[in-house]
MARVO-361310 format. One record per atom (N, C-alpha, C): x, y, z negated. Coordinates in steps of 0.2 Angstrom, whole numbers, padded with zeros to 4 digits, always signed. Layout:
XYZ/...
END
This chain:
-0113+0138+0118/-0113+0142+0112/-0107+0144+0108/-0103+0138+0107/-0097+0139+0103/-0091+0142+0106/-0091+0143+0112/-0086+0146+0116/-0085+0153+0114/-0090+0157+0113/-0090+0164+0112/-0087+0165+0104/-0090+0161+0100/-0088+0161+0093/-0081+0159+0092/-0079+0154+0096/-0072+0151+0096/-0067+0156+0098/-0069+0160+0103/-0064+0165+0106/-0064+0171+0100/-0070+0173+0098/-0070+0178+0093/-0065+0176+0087/-0066+0170+0084/-0062+0168+0078/-0055+0167+0080/-0053+0165+0086/-0046+0165+0088/-0043+0171+0088/-0047+0176+0090/-0044+0183+0090/-0043+0186+0083/-0048+0185+0079/-0048+0188+0072/-0045+0184+0067/-0043+0178+0067/-0041+0174+0062/-0035+0170+0064/-0032+0166+0059/-0027+0162+0061/-0029+0155+0059/-0035+0153+0060/-0038+0147+0058/-0034+0141+0062/-0033+0136+0059/-0030+0130+0063/-0036+0127+0067/-0034+0123+0072/-0039+0120+0077/-0044+0116+0073/-0042+0113+0068/-0047+0109+0064/-0052+0113+0060/-0049+0118+0057/-0053+0123+0053/-0058+0127+0058/-0055+0129+0063/-0059+0133+0068/-0065+0129+0070/-0064+0122+0072/-0069+0118+0074/-0075+0117+0068/-0072+0117+0062/-0077+0116+0056/-0081+0123+0055/-0078+0128+0056/-0081+0135+0055/-0086+0136+0061/-0084+0135+0067/-0089+0136+0072/-0095+0131+0072/-0094+0125+0070/-0099+0120+0069/-0104+0122+0064/-0103+0126+0059/-0107+0128+0054/-0112+0134+0056/-0111+0136+0062/-0115+0142+0065/-0121+0139+0070/-0127+0142+0069/-0132+0140+0074/-0134+0146+0078/-0137+0146+0083/-0139+0152+0087/-0147+0153+0086/-0148+0160+0087/-0155+0162+0086/-0156+0168+0091/-0162+0168+0094/-0164+0174+0098/-0169+0178+0095/-0168+0184+0093/-0172+0189+0090/-0175+0194+0095/-0182+0194+0095/-0186+0199+0099/-0185+0206+0097/-0186+0211+0101/-0186+0218+0099/-0191+0219+0093/-0188+0222+0088/-0192+0224+0082/-0194+0218+0078/-0191+0212+0079/-0193+0206+0075/-0189+0207+0068/-0193+0205+0063/-0190+0205+0056/-0187+0199+0056/-0180+0199+0055/-0176+0193+0055/-0176+0190+0047/-0175+0195+0043/-0176+0193+0035/-0181+0198+0033/-0187+0195+0030/-0192+0199+0028/-0191+0202+0021/-0194+0207+0020/-0194+0211+0013/-0196+0206+0008/-0193+0206+0002/-0195+0202-0004/-0194+0195-0003/-0189+0193+0001/-0186+0186+0002/-0179+0186+0000/-0176+0180+0000/-0169+0179-0001/-0166+0179+0005/-0160+0182+0006/-0156+0182+0012/-0152+0175+0012/-0154+0171+0016/-0151+0164+0016/-0146+0163+0021/-0145+0168+0026/-0140+0168+0032/-0136+0174+0033/-0130+0173+0035/-0126+0178+0037/-0126+0178+0045/-0127+0184+0048/-0128+0184+0055/-0122+0187+0059/-0121+0185+0064/-0115+0187+0069/-0119+0190+0075/-0118+0196+0077/-0121+0198+0083/-0117+0197+0089/-0120+0193+0094/-0117+0192+0100/-0119+0197+0105/-0125+0199+0105/-0128+0204+0109/-0134+0207+0106/-0134+0213+0106/-0140+0217+0103/-0138+0221+0097/-0143+0223+0093/-0143+0228+0088/-0148+0227+0082/-0145+0227+0076/-0150+0225+0070/-0148+0231+0065/-0153+0231+0061/-0153+0236+0055/-0155+0233+0049/-0152+0235+0043/-0155+0234+0036/-0159+0240+0034/-0165+0239+0032/-0170+0244+0031/-0172+0244+0023/-0172+0249+0020/-0175+0250+0013/-0182+0254+0014/-0187+0253+0011/-0193+0257+0011/-0194+0261+0004/-0195+0267+0005/-0196+0271-0001/-0203+0270-0004/-0204+0272-0010/-0211+0272-0013/-0216+0275-0009/-0214+0280-0005/-0219+0283-0001/-0220+0280+0006/-0217+0274+0007/-0217+0271+0013/-0212+0273+0019/-0208+0278+0017/-0204+0281+0022/-0198+0276+0023/-0196+0274+0029/-0190+0269+0030/-0183+0273+0029/-0178+0269+0027/-0172+0272+0027/-0167+0266+0029/-0164+0268+0035/-0159+0263+0038/-0153+0263+0034/-0151+0258+0031/-0145+0257+0027/-0139+0255+0031/-0140+0251+0036/-0134+0248+0039/-0136+0246+0046/-0132+0247+0051/-0133+0245+0058/-0127+0241+0060/-0129+0235+0064/-0124+0231+0067/-0125+0230+0075/-0120+0230+0078/-0120+0229+0086/-0115+0223+0087/-0114+0222+0094/-0110+0216+0096/-0103+0215+0092/-0102+0209+0090/-0096+0207+0086/-0096+0210+0079/-0102+0212+0076/-0103+0213+0069/-0106+0208+0065/-0105+0207+0059/-0108+0203+0055/-0113+0207+0051/-0119+0204+0049/-0124+0208+0045/-0128+0203+0042/-0131+0205+0036/-0136+0202+0032/-0138+0207+0027/-0142+0205+0022/-0143+0210+0016/-0138+0207+0011/-0132+0210+0011/-0127+0207+0007/-0128+0206+0000/-0131+0211-0004/-0133+0209-0011/-0137+0203-0012/-0142+0202-0008/-0146+0196-0008/-0143+0190-0006/-0139+0190-0001/-0135+0185+0002/-0130+0182-0004/-0126+0187-0007/-0121+0185-0011/-0124+0183-0018/-0129+0186-0020/-0132+0184-0027/-0138+0179-0026/-0140+0178-0020/-0146+0174-0019/-0152+0175-0023/-0153+0182-0023/-0159+0184-0026/-0164+0188-0021/-0170+0190-0023/-0175+0193-0018/-0172+0200-0017/-0173+0202-0011/-0171+0209-0009/-0177+0213-0007/-0177+0219-0009/-0182+0224-0007/-0181+0227+0000/-0175+0225+0003/-0174+0227+0010/-0176+0222+0015/-0176+0224+0021/-0177+0219+0026/-0172+0220+0032/-0171+0215+0036/-0167+0215+0042/-0171+0214+0048/-0170+0219+0053/-0174+0220+0059/-0170+0220+0065/-0172+0217+0070/-0168+0218+0077/-0171+0224+0080/-0167+0229+0082/-0169+0235+0085/-0170+0234+0093/-0167+0229+0095/-0167+0227+0102/-0167+0220+0103/-0169+0217+0109/-0168+0209+0109/-0161+0208+0107/-0160+0202+0103/-0153+0201+0101/-0151+0194+0101/-0145+0192+0103/-0143+0185+0103/-0138+0185+0097/-0140+0180+0092/-0136+0180+0086/-0134+0173+0084/-0129+0173+0080/-0127+0166+0077/-0127+0167+0070/-0129+0162+0066/-0129+0163+0059/-0127+0157+0056/-0124+0158+0049/-0122+0153+0045/-0126+0153+0039/-0128+0147+0036/-0132+0147+0030/-0127+0149+0024/-0131+0151+0019/-0127+0152+0013/-0123+0146+0010/-0127+0140+0011/-0124+0134+0008/-0117+0132+0012/-0118+0133+0019/-0112+0131+0023/-0106+0137+0022/-0108+0143+0021/-0104+0148+0020/-0100+0147+0013/-0103+0145+0008/-0100+0144+0002/-0095+0138+0002/-0097+0133+0006/-0093+0127+0007/-0086+0129+0011/-0087+0133+0016/-0081+0136+0020/-0077+0140+0015/-0080+0144+0011/-0076+0148+0006/-0072+0144+0001/-0075+0138-0001/-0071+0134-0006/-0066+0129-0002/-0066+0128+0004/-0062+0123+0007/-0057+0126+0012/-0058+0132+0015/-0054+0135+0020/-0052+0142+0018/-0045+0142+0015/-0043+0149+0013/-0043+0154+0018/-0041+0153+0024/-0041+0157+0030/-0048+0160+0031/-0053+0156+0030/-0060+0159+0031/-0062+0163+0025/-0060+0161+0019/-0061+0166+0013/-0058+0173+0014/-0052+0173+0017/-0048+0179+0018/-0052+0183+0024/-0054+0180+0029/-0058+0183+0034/-0064+0186+0031/-0068+0182+0027/-0074+0185+0024/-0072+0191+0019/-0067+0191+0016/-0065+0196+0011/-0064+0202+0016/-0061+0202+0021/-0059+0207+0026/-0066+0210+0028/-0071+0206+0030/-0078+0209+0032/-0081+0213+0026/-0080+0210+0020/-0083+0213+0014/-0080+0220+0012/-0073+0220+0013/-0070+0226+0012/-0071+0231+0017/-0072+0229+0023/-0074+0234+0028/-0081+0237+0027/-0085+0232+0025/-0092+0234+0024/-0093+0239+0018/-0089+0237+0013/-0089+0242+0007/-0086+0249+0008/-0080+0249+0012/-0077+0255+0014/-0082+0259+0018/-0085+0256+0023/-0090+0260+0027/-0096+0262+0023/-0098+0258+0018/-0104+0260+0014/-0102+0267+0010/-0096+0266+0007/-0094+0272+0003/-0093+0278+0007/-0090+0278+0013/-0089+0283+0017/-0096+0286+0019/-0101+0282+0021/-0108+0284+0023/-0111+0288+0017/-0111+0285+0011/-0113+0288+0005/-0110+0295+0004/-0104+0296+0005/-0100+0302+0004/-0103+0307+0009/-0104+0305+0015/-0106+0309+0021/-0113+0311+0019/-0118+0307+0017/-0124+0309+0016/-0125+0314+0010/-0120+0313+0005/-0120+0318+0000/-0117+0325+0002/-0112+0325+0006/-0108+0331+0007/-0109+0335+0013/-0112+0331+0018/-0113+0334+0025/-0120+0337+0026/-0121+0342+0030/-0127+0345+0032/-0130+0340+0037/-0136+0341+0039/-0140+0337+0044/-0136+0338+0051/-0134+0344+0052/-0131+0346+0059/-0124+0342+0059/-0121+0342+0053/-0114+0339+0053/-0115+0332+0054/-0119+0329+0050/-0121+0322+0051/-0122+0320+0058/-0126+0323+0061/-0128+0322+0068/-0122+0322+0073/-0119+0328+0072/-0113+0329+0076/-0107+0324+0075/-0106+0322+0069/-0101+0317+0067/-0103+0310+0070/-0110+0308+0070/-0112+0302+0073/-0112+0302+0080/-0114+0308+0083/-0113+0308+0090/-0106+0308+0093/-0101+0310+0090/-0095+0310+0092/-0091+0304+0090/-0093+0300+0085/-0090+0294+0083/-0094+0288+0085/-0100+0288+0087/-0104+0282+0088/-0108+0284+0095/-0104+0285+0100/-0107+0287+0106/-0111+0282+0109/-0109+0276+0109/-0114+0270+0111/-0120+0270+0108/-0120+0270+0101/-0126+0270+0097/-0131+0275+0098/-0128+0281+0099/-0133+0287+0100/-0138+0286+0106/-0135+0282+0111/-0140+0281+0117/-0144+0275+0115/-0142+0270+0111/-0146+0264+0110/-0152+0265+0105/-0151+0269+0100/-0155+0269+0094/-0161+0274+0096/-0167+0271+0094/-0173+0276+0095/-0172+0281+0090/-0176+0287+0091/-0175+0293+0087/-0177+0291+0080/-0182+0287+0079/-0185+0285+0072/-0179+0282+0068/-0176+0277+0071/-0171+0273+0068/-0165+0278+0067/-0163+0282+0071/-0157+0286+0070/-0158+0291+0065/-0164+0294+0065/-0166+0299+0060/-0166+0296+0053/-0169+0290+0052/-0169+0286+0046/-0161+0284+0044/-0157+0283+0048/-0150+0281+0047/-0146+0288+0044/-0148+0293+0047/-0145+0300+0045/-0148+0303+0039/-0154+0300+0037/-0157+0303+0031/-0161+0310+0033/-0163+0310+0040/-0166+0316+0042/-0173+0314+0044/-0178+0319+0045/-0184+0318+0047/-0183+0318+0055/-0188+0315+0058/-0188+0315+0066/-0188+0322+0069/-0192+0326+0065/-0192+0333+0068/-0186+0337+0068/-0182+0336+0062/-0175+0339+0061/-0171+0336+0067/-0171+0329+0067/-0167+0326+0073/-0168+0329+0079/-0175+0330+0081/-0177+0332+0088/-0174+0339+0089/-0174+0344+0083/-0172+0350+0084/-0164+0350+0085/-0161+0346+0081/-0153+0346+0082/-0151+0343+0089/-0155+0338+0092/-0154+0336+0098/-0155+0342+0104/-0160+0345+0103/-0162+0351+0107/-0157+0356+0107/-0155+0358+0101/-0149+0363+0101/-0143+0361+0104/-0142+0355+0103/-0135+0352+0106/-0135+0352+0113/-0141+0351+0116/-0142+0351+0124/-0141+0358+0126/-0143+0363+0122/-0143+0370+0124/-0135+0372+0125/-0131+0369+0121/-0124+0371+0120/-0120+0368+0126/
END
C-alpha cells in the first residue's frame, strides 16, 4: 500500500525520509464500490481522501431534490468535503464514488498533527487548497458566464478522459445542465 503513496509524495514534495515515513503511515486504504456514499450527507467529513484509482464526486442536493455535482476527483487527486473537513462541522453535501475506487485516507486528527509538526506537509496541503480554490473560482466564473454549449465544449476539449468516464447524469449535474440539454448538445456535436 505505502509504495504508491511514497512514490507520489516523493514526486510532489521535498519531505525528508523520516517525514515521508511519518506522512505515509498516517494513511489507510479503502475500497469504495460504484455509487457508494463515502461521506454521507448531514455528517462531518472526518477524512481527506487520495484517489489511487477511480472517480469520486462531491454532491449538493437542491431543495427540489435535484443533484448538483460540485467537485470531481480522479487518480492522484485529493478530495473531501473541504468546508466540513476544515471546520469539522456537519455538511449538507455528500461524497460519492462514481466508479469502483481505490482510495487512501488520512483522518482529520492525523492531518492536524502533520500540519503542526511537518512544515513541508503544511506547504503541500496549502498547495492543494490553493489549487482547489482556484479551480472552484474558475468553475463558478464559467457557470456564470458561459452558455451550456460553451460549457460542454470546454469540458469536452479540456477533460477528454472524464467525458468518457462520467455518466450523463453526473456530467449534466456538473455542468449545471439538464440531462435533456446535455443529450442535445452531444447529439449536435456528433453531427459536426
